VOBA-577728 format. One record per residue (C-alpha): x, y, z; residue in one letter. Coordinates in Angstrom, 1 decimal. Layout:
N
+--------+--------+--------+----+
:      X :      Y :      Z : aa :
+--------+--------+--------+----+
:      X :      Y :      Z :  a :
...
+--------+--------+--------+----+
//
This chain:
282
+--------+--------+--------+----+
:      X :      Y :      Z : aa :
+--------+--------+--------+----+
:   86.7 :   95.0 :   82.1 :  m :
:   87.9 :   97.7 :   84.4 :  m :
:   87.4 :  100.6 :   83.5 :  n :
:   90.6 :  101.7 :   82.4 :  s :
:   92.5 :  101.8 :   79.3 :  v :
:   95.2 :   99.6 :   78.1 :  p :
:   97.9 :  101.4 :   76.9 :  e :
:   98.3 :  101.1 :   73.3 :  p :
:  101.4 :   99.2 :   72.8 :  p :
:  100.5 :   96.5 :   74.8 :  g :
:   98.2 :   95.0 :   77.9 :  p :
:   98.7 :   96.0 :   81.2 :  p :
:  100.3 :   93.9 :   84.1 :  d :
:   97.8 :   91.2 :   84.8 :  t :
:   99.2 :   89.6 :   87.7 :  g :
:   96.7 :   88.8 :   90.8 :  t :
:   96.2 :   90.4 :   93.9 :  a :
:   96.7 :   88.6 :   97.3 :  a :
:   93.4 :   88.3 :   99.0 :  t :
:   91.4 :   86.4 :  101.5 :  a :
:   90.1 :   83.0 :  100.2 :  a :
:   86.4 :   84.2 :  100.7 :  s :
:   84.9 :   85.9 :   97.6 :  a :
:   83.1 :   88.9 :  100.1 :  v :
:   84.6 :   90.0 :  103.3 :  s :
:   83.4 :   91.9 :  106.3 :  d :
:   84.3 :   95.3 :  105.2 :  v :
:   82.1 :   97.9 :  106.7 :  p :
:   80.0 :   99.6 :  104.4 :  a :
:   81.9 :  103.0 :  105.1 :  a :
:   85.5 :  101.3 :  104.1 :  t :
:   86.2 :  101.6 :  100.1 :  a :
:   89.4 :   99.4 :  100.7 :  v :
:   91.1 :   97.7 :  103.5 :  t :
:   94.5 :   95.9 :  103.4 :  a :
:   96.6 :   93.9 :  105.6 :  h :
:   99.9 :   92.7 :  106.0 :  d :
:   99.8 :   93.8 :  102.3 :  l :
:  102.9 :   92.9 :  101.0 :  t :
:  105.0 :   93.3 :   97.1 :  v :
:  108.0 :   91.2 :   96.3 :  a :
:  109.6 :   91.8 :   92.6 :  r :
:  112.3 :   89.6 :   92.8 :  g :
:  114.7 :   90.1 :   95.9 :  p :
:  113.6 :   93.4 :   96.4 :  r :
:  110.1 :   93.7 :   98.7 :  t :
:  108.5 :   96.8 :   97.2 :  v :
:  105.4 :   97.3 :   99.5 :  l :
:  106.5 :   95.7 :  103.6 :  r :
:  103.1 :   94.9 :  105.3 :  s :
:  100.7 :   97.7 :  105.2 :  l :
:   98.1 :   97.9 :  107.3 :  d :
:   95.6 :  101.0 :  106.0 :  f :
:   91.7 :  101.5 :  104.9 :  t :
:   90.3 :  104.0 :  102.5 :  v :
:   87.1 :  105.6 :  103.5 :  p :
:   84.4 :  105.3 :  101.2 :  r :
:   83.2 :  108.8 :   99.7 :  g :
:   86.2 :  110.8 :  100.4 :  r :
:   89.7 :  111.7 :   98.7 :  i :
:   92.6 :  109.8 :   99.7 :  t :
:   95.6 :  111.2 :   99.4 :  g :
:   98.8 :  108.4 :   98.6 :  l :
:  101.6 :  110.6 :   98.7 :  l :
:  105.1 :  110.4 :   99.0 :  g :
:  108.4 :  110.8 :   97.1 :  p :
:  109.1 :  108.5 :   93.6 :  s :
:  109.9 :  105.3 :   94.0 :  g :
:  108.2 :  104.8 :   97.3 :  c :
:  105.9 :  102.2 :   96.1 :  g :
:  103.2 :  104.6 :   95.3 :  k :
:  102.0 :  102.9 :   91.5 :  s :
:  102.8 :   99.3 :   92.7 :  t :
:  100.2 :  100.0 :   95.5 :  l :
:   97.8 :  101.1 :   93.1 :  m :
:   98.0 :   98.2 :   90.8 :  r :
:   97.4 :   95.9 :   93.7 :  a :
:   94.3 :   97.8 :   95.0 :  v :
:   93.1 :   97.3 :   91.4 :  v :
:   93.9 :   93.9 :   90.9 :  g :
:   96.5 :   94.1 :   88.3 :  t :
:   99.8 :   93.5 :   90.3 :  q :
:  101.5 :   90.4 :   90.9 :  a :
:  103.4 :   88.7 :   93.6 :  k :
:  101.0 :   90.1 :   96.2 :  v :
:  100.3 :   88.4 :   99.5 :  t :
:   98.3 :   89.5 :  102.7 :  g :
:   94.7 :   90.6 :  102.4 :  t :
:   93.0 :   93.1 :  100.4 :  l :
:   89.5 :   94.0 :  100.1 :  d :
:   88.3 :   96.5 :   97.6 :  v :
:   84.4 :   98.0 :   97.8 :  l :
:   83.8 :   94.1 :   99.8 :  g :
:   85.4 :   92.0 :   97.5 :  r :
:   88.7 :   90.8 :   97.0 :  p :
:   90.8 :   92.6 :   95.1 :  a :
:   91.3 :   91.4 :   91.5 :  g :
:   87.5 :   89.8 :   91.8 :  h :
:   85.9 :   90.0 :   88.3 :  p :
:   82.9 :   91.4 :   89.8 :  a :
:   85.0 :   94.5 :   90.0 :  l :
:   86.0 :   95.3 :   86.6 :  r :
:   83.2 :   97.7 :   86.3 :  t :
:   83.0 :   99.0 :   89.5 :  r :
:   86.5 :  100.7 :   89.3 :  i :
:   88.3 :  103.1 :   87.2 :  g :
:   91.7 :  103.4 :   87.3 :  y :
:   94.2 :  105.9 :   85.4 :  v :
:   97.6 :  105.0 :   84.9 :  t :
:  100.5 :  108.2 :   85.0 :  q :
:  100.8 :  108.1 :   80.9 :  a :
:   97.5 :  108.8 :   78.9 :  p :
:   96.8 :  105.5 :   77.9 :  s :
:   94.4 :  106.5 :   74.5 :  v :
:   94.5 :  105.5 :   71.0 :  y :
:   95.8 :  108.5 :   68.7 :  d :
:   94.3 :  107.3 :   65.8 :  d :
:   90.7 :  107.8 :   67.4 :  l :
:   88.6 :  111.0 :   68.1 :  t :
:   87.9 :  111.8 :   71.8 :  v :
:   84.3 :  110.2 :   71.3 :  r :
:   85.9 :  107.4 :   69.3 :  q :
:   88.0 :  106.7 :   72.3 :  n :
:   85.0 :  106.8 :   74.6 :  l :
:   82.8 :  105.0 :   72.1 :  d :
:   85.3 :  102.1 :   71.9 :  y :
:   85.6 :  101.9 :   75.1 :  f :
:   82.3 :  102.1 :   76.4 :  a :
:   81.0 :   99.2 :   74.3 :  a :
:   83.4 :   97.3 :   75.9 :  i :
:   82.2 :   98.3 :   79.3 :  l :
:   78.5 :   97.7 :   78.4 :  d :
:   77.9 :   95.8 :   74.8 :  p :
:   75.2 :   95.4 :   72.9 :  g :
:   72.3 :   97.3 :   70.9 :  r :
:   69.7 :   97.2 :   74.1 :  a :
:   72.9 :   99.7 :   75.8 :  a :
:   73.3 :  102.0 :   72.8 :  a :
:   71.2 :  104.9 :   74.6 :  d :
:   73.0 :  104.2 :   78.0 :  r :
:   76.5 :  104.0 :   76.4 :  r :
:   75.8 :  107.5 :   74.8 :  h :
:   74.4 :  109.0 :   77.9 :  e :
:   77.8 :  107.9 :   79.7 :  h :
:   80.0 :  109.1 :   77.1 :  v :
:   79.0 :  112.3 :   76.7 :  t :
:   78.6 :  112.9 :   80.7 :  r :
:   82.5 :  111.7 :   80.7 :  a :
:   83.7 :  114.1 :   78.1 :  i :
:   81.4 :  117.0 :   80.0 :  a :
:   83.1 :  116.0 :   83.1 :  d :
:   86.6 :  116.5 :   81.9 :  v :
:   86.1 :  119.7 :   79.8 :  d :
:   86.6 :  118.2 :   76.6 :  l :
:   83.3 :  118.7 :   75.0 :  t :
:   84.9 :  121.1 :   72.0 :  t :
:   87.0 :  118.8 :   71.3 :  h :
:   85.2 :  115.4 :   71.3 :  a :
:   85.7 :  115.2 :   67.2 :  d :
:   89.7 :  116.0 :   67.3 :  a :
:   92.0 :  113.2 :   67.2 :  l :
:   93.6 :  112.3 :   70.5 :  a :
:   97.0 :  112.3 :   68.8 :  g :
:   96.4 :  116.1 :   68.0 :  n :
:   95.5 :  116.7 :   71.3 :  l :
:   97.8 :  118.4 :   74.0 :  s :
:   99.5 :  115.9 :   76.9 :  g :
:   97.1 :  117.4 :   79.6 :  g :
:   94.2 :  117.0 :   77.0 :  q :
:   95.1 :  113.4 :   76.1 :  r :
:   95.5 :  112.7 :   80.2 :  g :
:   91.7 :  114.0 :   80.5 :  r :
:   90.8 :  111.6 :   78.0 :  v :
:   91.9 :  108.8 :   79.6 :  s :
:   90.5 :  110.2 :   83.1 :  l :
:   87.3 :  110.5 :   81.2 :  a :
:   87.2 :  106.5 :   80.4 :  v :
:   87.8 :  105.8 :   83.8 :  a :
:   84.5 :  107.9 :   84.0 :  l :
:   82.3 :  105.8 :   82.3 :  l :
:   79.7 :  104.2 :   84.0 :  g :
:   80.1 :  105.7 :   86.8 :  t :
:   82.5 :  103.8 :   89.2 :  p :
:   82.5 :  103.4 :   92.6 :  e :
:   86.0 :  103.6 :   93.2 :  l :
:   88.5 :  106.1 :   91.2 :  l :
:   92.1 :  105.1 :   91.3 :  v :
:   94.3 :  107.7 :   90.2 :  l :
:   97.8 :  107.8 :   89.7 :  d :
:   99.6 :  111.6 :   90.0 :  e :
:   96.7 :  112.6 :   87.3 :  p :
:   98.4 :  116.3 :   87.6 :  t :
:  101.6 :  115.9 :   87.0 :  v :
:  102.8 :  118.4 :   84.2 :  g :
:   99.9 :  120.0 :   84.2 :  l :
:   99.7 :  124.0 :   84.4 :  d :
:   97.7 :  125.5 :   87.8 :  p :
:   94.7 :  126.3 :   85.9 :  v :
:   94.2 :  123.0 :   84.8 :  l :
:   95.3 :  121.5 :   88.4 :  r :
:   92.8 :  123.4 :   90.0 :  r :
:   90.3 :  122.4 :   87.5 :  d :
:   90.8 :  119.1 :   88.2 :  l :
:   90.8 :  118.9 :   91.7 :  w :
:   87.4 :  120.7 :   91.4 :  t :
:   86.0 :  117.8 :   89.4 :  l :
:   87.7 :  115.6 :   92.0 :  f :
:   85.5 :  116.8 :   94.8 :  h :
:   82.3 :  117.1 :   92.7 :  h :
:   82.7 :  113.5 :   92.5 :  l :
:   83.2 :  112.7 :   96.0 :  a :
:   80.4 :  115.3 :   97.7 :  d :
:   77.9 :  115.1 :   94.6 :  t :
:   78.1 :  111.4 :   93.4 :  r :
:   79.5 :  109.5 :   96.7 :  g :
:   82.4 :  108.8 :   94.9 :  t :
:   85.5 :  107.4 :   96.5 :  t :
:   89.1 :  108.6 :   95.1 :  l :
:   92.7 :  107.2 :   96.0 :  l :
:   94.9 :  109.7 :   94.0 :  i :
:   98.4 :  109.6 :   94.0 :  s :
:  100.6 :  112.3 :   94.2 :  s :
:  105.0 :  113.4 :   95.1 :  h :
:  103.6 :  117.2 :   95.1 :  v :
:  102.9 :  117.7 :   98.9 :  m :
:  101.0 :  121.2 :   98.4 :  d :
:   97.6 :  119.1 :   96.5 :  e :
:   98.1 :  116.8 :  100.0 :  a :
:   95.8 :  119.9 :  101.7 :  e :
:   93.2 :  119.3 :   99.0 :  r :
:   92.7 :  115.2 :  100.5 :  c :
:   90.1 :  114.6 :  103.1 :  h :
:   92.9 :  111.7 :  104.0 :  r :
:   96.1 :  111.1 :  103.8 :  l :
:   98.3 :  108.1 :  103.3 :  l :
:  102.7 :  109.1 :  103.2 :  l :
:  104.6 :  106.6 :  102.2 :  m :
:  108.5 :  106.2 :  102.0 :  r :
:  111.0 :  103.3 :  101.1 :  a :
:  107.6 :  101.0 :  100.7 :  g :
:  106.1 :  101.9 :  103.9 :  e :
:  103.4 :  103.9 :  105.2 :  i :
:  104.6 :  106.5 :  107.6 :  l :
:  101.3 :  108.2 :  108.5 :  a :
:   97.6 :  108.3 :  107.7 :  d :
:   95.3 :  110.5 :  108.8 :  g :
:   93.5 :  114.1 :  108.3 :  t :
:   95.9 :  116.6 :  106.9 :  p :
:   95.1 :  118.7 :  110.0 :  d :
:   96.0 :  116.0 :  112.4 :  s :
:   98.8 :  115.1 :  110.8 :  l :
:  100.0 :  118.6 :  111.2 :  r :
:   99.0 :  118.7 :  115.2 :  t :
:  100.7 :  115.2 :  115.6 :  r :
:  104.0 :  116.7 :  114.0 :  t :
:  103.6 :  120.6 :  115.2 :  g :
:  103.9 :  121.4 :  111.5 :  a :
:  102.4 :  124.3 :  109.8 :  d :
:  102.3 :  122.2 :  106.3 :  t :
:  101.7 :  119.0 :  105.5 :  v :
:  105.3 :  119.0 :  103.4 :  e :
:  107.0 :  119.9 :  107.1 :  a :
:  105.1 :  116.9 :  108.6 :  a :
:  106.5 :  114.6 :  106.2 :  f :
:  110.0 :  115.2 :  106.3 :  l :
:  109.3 :  115.4 :  110.2 :  h :
:  107.9 :  112.0 :  109.9 :  l :
:  110.7 :  111.2 :  107.6 :  v :
:  113.5 :  112.5 :  110.0 :  d :
:  111.8 :  110.5 :  112.7 :  q :
:  112.0 :  107.2 :  110.8 :  a :
:  115.3 :  107.6 :  110.2 :  a :
:  116.5 :  108.1 :  114.1 :  d :
:  114.3 :  105.2 :  114.8 :  a :
:  116.1 :  102.8 :  112.3 :  a :
:  119.5 :  104.3 :  113.5 :  r :
:  118.9 :  103.5 :  117.2 :  a :
:  117.8 :  100.1 :  116.0 :  k :
:  121.2 :   99.5 :  114.4 :  e :
:  123.0 :  100.7 :  117.4 :  t :
:  121.5 :   98.6 :  119.8 :  t :
:  122.0 :   95.7 :  117.4 :  r :
+--------+--------+--------+----+
//
């Protein structure tokens, strides 16, 4: 089982990510994720179009773009739960979806995925027992659960029912589950949406702590452009395509913009102009 929580009403997507045929890739050690010609189709619609990108290890990569541009689909492909994926997608040196990755990746979906009739600690105890079963692992599980609860600042709420928590607190429980076992890669789908500024700041402090002190790789999606400034690297998406890949500074320099948001809008306009020019030459 991957360090992710299924939605209580039903299981998550169970598709198989498309990968190269070999079990182990030649991805450089400094790269956590490498995609080549990554495409996802849903019925007659192509959701992701021939994406090529890398995600560096031990850094925070922001996946930014408007709602509906394909961010969640791309994240599901990375964690191996997206169907109808073609192309090559290697994660931590293995094809995406490989069984060996299940305990090495933590995944948090947009909606909090916790059991409301269990306490915070009971939620984590349950998933820790699935990830690391057996009596011999009891002390280790207890250590991981206690640390994960502290990481998300819910120690004082450890014995509260998840159903009695606020939306932001329930989201932090989901994040705590993803942190069980110290995953090498955290994939977080809009983890700060709807949160107040203080909680957003605290979560970003935690994200940087994980990258800086534990060497965790984080892939974080958002449609809030000011969060781009908090990332080491950015993938800017629009309509199933990657418009740009680089650091916030490099994107601002490339477009002559003062902010990442202005840089993104410049790139959107540039892509639209290129598409119109292509149409007129046909």
